[in-house]
Each structure stands twice: as structure tokens, then as C-alpha cells.
N, C-alpha and C positions, 0 to 999 in steps of 0.2 A: 282451377280444378286440381285436385290431388291425383295426379296421373300415376298409373301403375307402370313401372318400368319393366320391360319384357326382354328376356333372352330367347330368341328363336333358334331352335336346334334343328338344323336341316333346312336346305333350300332347294329341294327337288320339286316335283310337280305339286305336291300337297302344300309345302311351305310357300312356294311362290304364287300358287293360284288361289288357295283358300284362306291362308292365314295372314300373310303379309299385307295384302290389299285391305283386309278388314281392319287389322290393327293400325295400319297407317291412316285409314280414313276416320277412325274413331278418336275423338279428342281425349277420351279417357285413358288411352294407352300411349306409350312411347317405346318403340323398339330401339334398344340401345346397343345390343350385341346380337350377332348372328353367327352360328356355327355353320361353316360351309367350306367346301373345297374349291368354290368358284367365286372369289371375292369380286371379280369384275361384274358378274351378273347381278350379285347382290347390290352393289353400289349403283348400278345402272337403274335399278328399281327403287332403291331406298335412300340414295344419296350417300353422304359421308358417314355411314354407320360403321361401327367397329366390327370387323370380321375376324373370327378366331377359328382355329383348326380343330379344336377339341372341346368337349363339353366342360372340361375343367376350366377352360378359358372363360366360359359363361358363369360357372358356379362361384368362381373366386371373386366376382364382382358383387360386393355387398349391397349395392344400390338396386340390384335386380330383385324384384319381388316374385315375378311370375316367369316360369320356364315353360315354353310351348314346344312339345316334342313332336316333330313331323318326319322322323326318320323311318326307314323300313321297319316292319312289324317286329322282327327279331331283336331290335335294339330298344324297344319301348321299355321293357322291364328294367334293364340295367341302368338306362339313363334316367328313368323316373325314380328309381331307388336312390341313385346318387343325388338327384335334385332334392328329394325329400330329406335326405340325410344332411343336406346343406341348408335346410330350413327354408326352402323355396316352395311357393305354391306351384302346382303343376297342372297343365292341360296336356293330355295325350291324344294324338290323332287316333281315330278308330282303326282297327280294333284295339282295345285297351292293352291287352297282352295276348300271347299265343297259348298260354296254359292257365287254367283257373287257379292253380296253386300260386302262381306269380301274382295274380290279382289279389288274392287274400293277403299275401305278404305286403303288398303295397298299401292296401287299406289299413292294415295294422300299423304300418310305419307312418302313414298320414295322420292317423289318430294319435299316435305317440308324440309326434312333433306338432300337433295341432295345425296342420296345413291343409289347404284345399287340394283335393285330387279330383279332377273332372275329365270327362271323355268328350272329345269333339265329335258329336253326332249331328252334323249339320243338316241331315235329311229330315230331322224333326221339324225343320224350318222351311221345307219345300212348300211351294204354294198349293200343290194338290193334296199333300198330307194335311196341311193346316185347314183346308176346306173340309176334308173328311172329319177332322176333329170338331170343327164347328157344327157340322150336321149331326154328329153323335151327341154333342153337348146340348143341342136343341131338341134331341129325341125325334128327329125327322124320319129316321128309319125304324124306330122302335127297337125291340130286342133284336140284336144282330145274330144271325145264324151262320153266315159264311162271309169271310173276308179274304180276298185274293189280291196279292200284290206281285207285280212282275218288274224285274230290272234286267232287261234283255239288251244284247248288243249284237252287231254284225261284225265279227272279227274272225273270219274263218281261218286265217293264217296265224300260226303261233309266232309271237314276237320274242325277241331276245331282251327280256327285262326281268327284274327280280321277282315280280309277282308270278311269272310263268316258268320259273326255275324251281326244281324240287327243294323243299325245305319247310321248316315250321312256319306257319302263318302265310304261306304262299297260296295261290289259287283263288277262285272266285267266291268260295264259301266264306272265307275270312274277309275278302274285299267287299263284295256287294252284299253277301249274306248278313254281315254285321249291320248294315243299314236296315235291311228289311226286317230282321229279327228285332232290332231295337225299336223300330216303329210299332211293331205288333205288341211287344211287351209294354210300350208306353201307353197303348190304348187299352189292352186287355189284361195285363199282368202275367204272372207266371202260369204256364199251361200245366195240364195234368200229365201229358205225354208228348213225345216227339217221335215222328216217323219220317225218314228221309231217304232220298236217292241222290247220291253225290258221286260224280265220276268224271274222268277226262273224256270228252266226246269228240274233239277234233283230232284229225290225223296228226301224229307227232306230239300231241300235248302230253306233258309230264306231270301236270297238276290238274286238279278238278277245274272244269270250265262249264259245268252244268250242275244245277241242283234243283231239287223239288222237295220242299219241306212242308210237312203238315204238323201244326201245333194243335193238340186236342184239349179243348175245355169241356165243360159239361154238355151244353148243346151246340156250342160254337166250334166251327172248324176254321182254322187259319191256314191258307195255302200261300207259300212263298216260293217264287220261281225265278230262275235265271238261266238263260242260255246264251252262248256266244256265237251261234249261227242263226240269228233271227233277223232277217232283212225287213220284214213287214210285221211289226208288233201289233198285237191286239190291245185291249184295254190295259192300261198300267194298273188300274185299280178296279175291282168290282166288290161292292159291299151290299149284301142282301139281308134285309131285316123284315120283321113282322109288318111294318108299315110301308115298306117300299125298297127300292134298289137305287144305287148310285154307281154310275160308270164314268170313268175318266181316262181319256187318251192323252198321249204326249208326255214330255218330260218338263219338269221345272227348268226354266232358262237361266238360273243364276250362275251355274257353272260356266256356260257359254259366255255370259256377260262378263264374268271375271276374266276369262281367257282373252276376251276382246279388249280388256282394259277399261271397261265402263266403271263409273263412279257409283259406289253403293249408296251415296247420298242423293242420287237422282230421284226426282219425284215418282218416276214410273218404275223404280227398282222392284223386281220380283213380280210384276204384274203379268197376266196371262193374255194371250190373244183371245178375243171373243169367240172365234171359231173353235177354240180348244176348251171352252168351258165344259164342265161335266154335265151329265144328264141325270136328273132325278126323276124316277118313275114311282108314282104313288097311286093308291086307290082313292076314288072319290065316289060320291053318290051317283054321279053321271057316268062312271066308268074309270078306266085307267087314264091317269093324267101324266103328261110328260112336260118337263120344264128344264131350261138351261139354268145352271147355278153359277153365278159369277165366282171366279176363283179368288180365294183370299190371297193377297200378295205374299209372296215368299219373303223371308227375312233372315238371311244368314247373319247379319250384324247383331241380331237379337241375342244370339248365343253369347257373344263377348260382352254385350251390354249387361246381361244377367250375371256373367262372371264378375264384372266390375261391381255390380250391386251387392253381390255376395261378399266380396272382399272389403268393400267400404261401408256397407250398410247392414251386413249380416243377413241378407235375404237368401232364399234357397239357392243352392248349387244347381245350375241348369241341367247338368247330367252327372249325378253323383257316381262315384266309383262303384258303389254297390250295384247300380244299374248296368254299368259297363261289365262288371263281373258276371251278372246273370246272363248277359248276351253271350259271353264266352262259354258259359256252362251249357247254353242251348246249342251253340255251334259244336261243342264237343259231343253232346248227345246226338246231334244230327250225323256227325262222322261215324259214331259208334253204331247208330241205327243202320246206316248204309252198309257198313262193313259186316255187321252181323245179321243183316236182313231181318230185323225185328223192330218192334215198337219198344221205345225206351221210356219207362215210367219215371216221373220226377217226384 
């Protein structure tokens, strides 16, 4: 197999949990260098890999084709720019950048150098979201009139970490909002308007930790919600259409499985517990019908398999940079809507 040699930039939570295990497990890739300030932790996980202290140490290696950037949000633009200028293909952890102007510059640079620029939106491969995609593709709900997605947590105390310190790209809007917005855009495309409420709700919080976003289409309304003080969550998804409704509780378990060190190649990877299968409610001649819908298995490895197919076979980029840019533009509109207390037309 013609492996893609990878330089992994950053080995914090994202790099260690989401990227390294997938790249290590997939035979299509080989991690040859890691940028990290903690070489002991890297080698404990990845063996005798070359660990460097700067991105330049990655980029000077001509054998590396793909650079995967998993650093904090404010570093994404500069590191992606340097990587593209060094003629590397690039995967950027979500959110792509913190300002849309940065995204536009990166897209132009990728086109100039004929390099792939992709955004790691792993929640497109959550089992619950894949189930909703399947139901919509099969037209089981008919025309959709409302779609509601929640990403709640119970973290009432403010933590000392970069996401909760003031600065560009910090806060839950850019962290969890980028997932929910990307999923909605993937299903329904660009909305006509954005209306949002975004603010710090917890005592002592210096960044937003609550948001409620409405994306307006012609007849469809998309509601995206996140709170940091939610001990008992309701449905994670509610989708209501002309033919029926679908409700799904619980979270995809792939993140917990990766944290526990489970192998992505296991036969039961991404599967759901039967008691957490979603409920489909439809009309029939005899009245309202309820049935449990088996959850489609989640598959985070699919993202990187599609990256490989793009690089080696010219197949579609799994998450093109243009889609990552639109997500940032929606997040910017949400911030503006909340600050100005008005609807933002797109």
C-alpha cells in the first residue's frame, strides 16, 4: 500500500484522543513526526516516533505529505498557512479558523499550491447523525419542518483551560457550535438567516458557555442548542417532518471508546445500545405508529479513509475547506446576532 506519511501537529486532547489512534490504526497512514512539548507521552502511545518542538521541524521533512493540525484554535491559521506554503496537504481540527477572512486566504493558498485543505468534522460520523441522514435519504420523515440538535454538558464549575479563557476562538460557540452548525449545513445547506443568543451563563465564566441558534430556511427551522449546566438532558435530536418525527437520546460512544483505548477496528465499533435506539413516529391507516430504529454504526475512521481516497484516487474531499468556511461565517453571524439582538440575513 502506498501509505501517506503524516506530520501530527499538537498532542493535546484532540491529537491524542481523536487523531493519533485513527491514524495509527489505519494501514493507509504512517505518523512519522509529531510536534509536541511532551515527547514521553507521544512515545508512550506511538512508539519510537520522531518528536519535534516546532512546526518547522515537521515541514522540513520532504517525505511528509499530510500535516494534521490539532493545536488550539488561534494557531490554526498560521500553521495551516505555513503547511500549504510548504506544499503539504492539510487537515485542520475544527473549527477551521477563528475569522472568515483567514479561511478565505487559506482556500486561495490551497488552490494556488494545488493542495488538499480539509476540516476534521468527526461529528458527521456520529452514529445518531448517520441515522438521521439515512432516514432523510429514505424520505421516511417527508418534508422536514423542524430540526433540533443539542450538545449539552454538566460542567457548572469554570475550569482553567484555554477554551475557557478569553480570546479569539474560545468558548462553546466555536467548540461545540462548530459541530452542530456543520451537521445542519451538511443536511440542509446555507440558511436564509441566523438568529442567536450566546452568552456566559455560569458564575465566573469569561467566555460563552451557552448558545441557542436558529437557522432559518423557507419553511424549515433549525434549532441548535448547548448549555454547560444540564445534568439531565432531553433528546439530543428531534426531527419533525410531514410524514413523521424522529427522537434520539444519548451520545455517540466513539469518543469514550477512544479515551478508553479501544481499537477502531473492532467489529462492534460505533454501535449503539438497543435501549438507546431512536424512536420513529409516523402515521398509518390504523393510527399513529411508533417503532425503534436501529442506530447506524458510527465511524470516525471513515473521515481519514476518505482523505486517503481523495489523495490517492481523486475522490471527493470529505470536508472541503469551503464547507469549513461557511461554518465559521454562520458562527460569526450568530455572535453578531446575539450582540446586536437582531436577525442576521445571509
